[in-house]
N, C-alpha and C positions, 0 to 999 in steps of 0.2 A: 680795721681792727675789730675783732669780735667782742660783743658785749659780754661782760662777766655773767655767769649763770645767776648770781644773786640779784642782779639788776633785772633780768628777765622774770625771775620769780616775783620780785617786788612789783613790777609793772602788772604781772598777771594777777597778783593778789588785789592790787588797787582796782583793776578792771572788774574783778569779781565782786569786791565790796561796793563799787559804784552800781553795778547791776542789781545787787541785793537792795541797795538804798532806793533805787528807782522803782523796783518792783514793790518794795514795802510802802513807798510813798503813794503809789497808785492804789495799792490795796487799802491803805488807811483812808485815802480820799473816798474811794468807793464805799467803804464800810460806814463812814460817818456822814458823808456829805451828798453822795449820789442818791437821788430820790428812790430809784428803783432797785438798788442793791440791797439784798436781805440784811437786816439788822440783827443777826443772830446773837451778837455780843450782849444784847439786852435780855435775852432769855436766861432765866435762872441767875441773873446778876444779883449777888448778895447786897450790893450797894443800893439797889433799888427796892429792897424789901421794905414793906410798910407793915404797920400793925394790922391785926385781923380786923379791928374796928374800922380803920381807915380803908382797908381793901373792900370791905363790905359796902361802905358808903360810896366809894369811888366807882365800884362796878355795878352796884344794884340799888343805889340810893334813890329816894323819891324824886330827887332833882332831875333824874333822867326822864321820868314820866312828865315832869313839869316842862322840860325843854320840848319834848315831843308834842305836847298839847298847846304850845304857844304858836301864835300866828306871826312868825317873823317875816319881815319884808327882806327880799334878797336884793342887795346892792352889788353892782359890778363896777370895776374900775380898771383902767389900763395903767400899768406901772410905768415908771420912767424908762424902763428898758423893754417895753412892749408886751409884758405879760398881762393876761386877763386875771384879775384877782377878784375874790368873792367875799362879801361880808353880809352880816345878818342884823337887822335892826328890829328892836321890839319897843314900841311906844309904851310908856308908863300908863297905868290905869287912870291916874289923875294927871292933869296938865302939870308939867314941871319944866324947869330950865336946866335940870341936872341930868347928865348922861355919863355912864361908865363905859369906857372903851377897853375891851379885853385883848390880851395877847396870850395865846396858849403855849404849851411846852412842846418839846421835841417829839416828833411823830404824832402829835395830837391834831386837833381841829377845833374850829370855833365853838361848836356845840358843847365841847367838854368844859368850857368855862361857865356853863350853866350851874356848875357846882357852886360857884361864887355869885353868879348872876341872879339866881333865885333870891338870895339874901338882899342884894341891891334893889331888886325889883319889888319884892313883897314887903320888906322891912323898911327900906329907905325911900322907896317910891321913885327910883331913878329910871330913866330910859336906859336900855341896854343895847350896846352894839358890839358884836364880836366878829372876828375875822378868821378865815382860813388863810394862814400865812403862806407865802410863796413856797412851792414845793410840798404843800400839805392840802389835805381835803380836796375841795373842788377848785382850788386856785391852780393856775399853771405854774410851771417852773420845774426844771429837771434836776435842780440842786437845792439843798437846804442852806439857807443864808445865815443861820445862827444869830440872827438879829441885825446883821450889818446892813445889807440891802433893805431888809425889812424896816429899818428905822426910817428910811425915806418913804416907804409905803405908808407907814403910820402917820407921818407928817401929812401926806396926801389924804389919808382917811380922815384925820382930824379936821382938816380943812373942808372935806366933804360933809362931815357932821355939822360943822358950823354953817355951811351953805344951806343945808337942808333944814336945820332947826332954828336958825336965826342968830344974830350977833350977840344975843343975851345968854346964849347957852353956856353952861359951865361944865367942864369935862374933867374927869379923873381917869388916868390911864392905870390899869391894873394888869400886871403880868406875872406869870409863874414860870420859874426855871428859864428856859430859852426865851419865853415871853417876857420875863422880868428883865433879862439882859437887853431885850429889844426895846422896851420902853425907856430903859436907862440910856441906851444908845441914842434914842430919839430925843432925850432930854438935852443933849448937846447941840441939837439943830434949832432952827428958827421956828419954834412953835407959836401958834397964836396965843394971845393973852387969855383966851377962853380955857386953856389947860391950867387948872388951878392946883392939881396935886397928882402925884405919881406914887403907886404902891408897887414895890418890887419884892416878890416872894421867891426866895431861893435863887438869886442871880449869881452869875459868874463874872469875874473881872474882865476876862478877855477869852476869846476862843483858843488862843495859843496856850494860855494858862490852864484852861479846862482840859485841853487835849494832853498837855504835859502831865498833869495830875493823873488823868485816867489811863494814859498809856503805861505809866509806871505801875499804877495800882492794878489794872486789869490784865495787862499783857507782859509786865516786867520788862518793858522796852525803854531804854533811856531816850530822852528827848532828842539828843543829837546823835546821828545826823538826820534821822528819819523825819522828825517834826519840821525842821526848816525846809526839807525837800517836799514834804506834804503841803506846806504853805505855798511853795512855788507851784505845785500842781494845782492847788486851789485857785491861785491867781490866774493861771492859764485857762482853767476850765470853768471857773465860776466868777472870775473877775474881782476877787477880794483875797487878801492875805490874812492869815490867822492872827497876826499881830495887829494889823490895822483894825480888825474887828474887835474893838476894845470899848467896853462899857466904862472902864476906869478913866480913860482919856476923856470920854464924853461927859461924865458927871463933873469933871473939873470945870466944865463950861456951863453947867446947868444953872438955871435961875428959877426952876419950879421946885417947890417943896417935895421931898421924897421920904417915904416911909419904907424902911428896909425890914423884911421879915425873914427869919431863917430858923431852922431846927438845929439844935446843938448836936444831934446825932446824925446829921446829914453826912453820909460817906460818899455820895455821888458828886455833889458840889459842896466842898468844905465850907463850913460856917465862916472861916477866916476871910473868905472872899467878900462876904457881905460887910464884914467889919472893915476891910480895907477900902471898899467902896464908900462906906459911911464916912470914914476918916478923911476921904479925899473929895467929898462932895462940896461944891462951892455954894450951893443953895442951902436953905434951911433943911435939916435932915434929922430923922429919928431912926433908931434901931431897936427892934425887939426880937429876942431869941427865945426859943421854947425848949426846955429840957424834955427828953424822951420823945422827940419828934425827928423823924428822918426827912427825906427829900420831899418837899411840897405837901406834907400831910398835916401841918399845924392847924389849918383851917378846920379840919375834921376832928382831930383829937383834942384840940385846945380851943374849940370854937368860941366859947364864952369869953375867954381872955382875948382871943384874936379880934372878935368883932368889937369888943370894948375899946381896944386900942385903935382899930380902924375908925370907929365912930368918933373918937376923940380927935383923931387926925383930920378927918373930913370936916367935922364941925369947926375946926380951927381955920381951915383954908378954903372951904366952900362957903359962899355967902348964905345967910339964913334964908 
């Protein structure tokens, strides 16, 4: 008995839709996660626009010369999955037991955290340690982990800092954007007691939530079915799924105090994500938001208020 034409048409359409889904999933994986695939979607992205003041400081600020003139020690480490990762340590001018460990943003590198590091080093007298996260800078890795595998790297880096500096060292983890999600993901792991505080500037709740938001906003593409399929491709190629890479789940297990920072005008990672993280954090937590601030620029355009809150938080949780 011959199949009815509409059945053949239906099967054909399903096959076509499946092929489109597969192609779209591979494309979005490459676009966002593959290290070497061009990230053209960031060029001219209105959601990443920052004020002229912030742009000038970020691109041409004195902090860049400061970083270039410091004598950082290069540290290398093998990750749990065999990658060679690279970090940079700068000893404080005066002996101290306090160290800030930085985590940079998407497509960034460790040196870019000198924007914050100069303040910790010159004004607070901290040692500074910053990392090229996997898939970035001089660290190995052919994919971007969006914080999930990086969280385990940071546990190892923190233990390395303690080994190098001694058991009395006190550590604050400070991350921005993807780096903020990374230190939050690390908060749910077994960190040594040396980690006294975490600062998360402009974090996202999970990679799935972030992609869901950005696919709709930038590409007008609904999450289903492309995003679940992209998650499957990510699991196959990078060994993590977009939903398991969740800062939200991790902060529910945190026991380190966390300061959340977010700009109220952030269109790239919505402020609501920090609010949701704050409301679900099991450890002591604080949240500060800044009007007129977009993604990751609060430290520049609201520096006085930012550092006042930062100092208050650190004085509360770091020993005198």
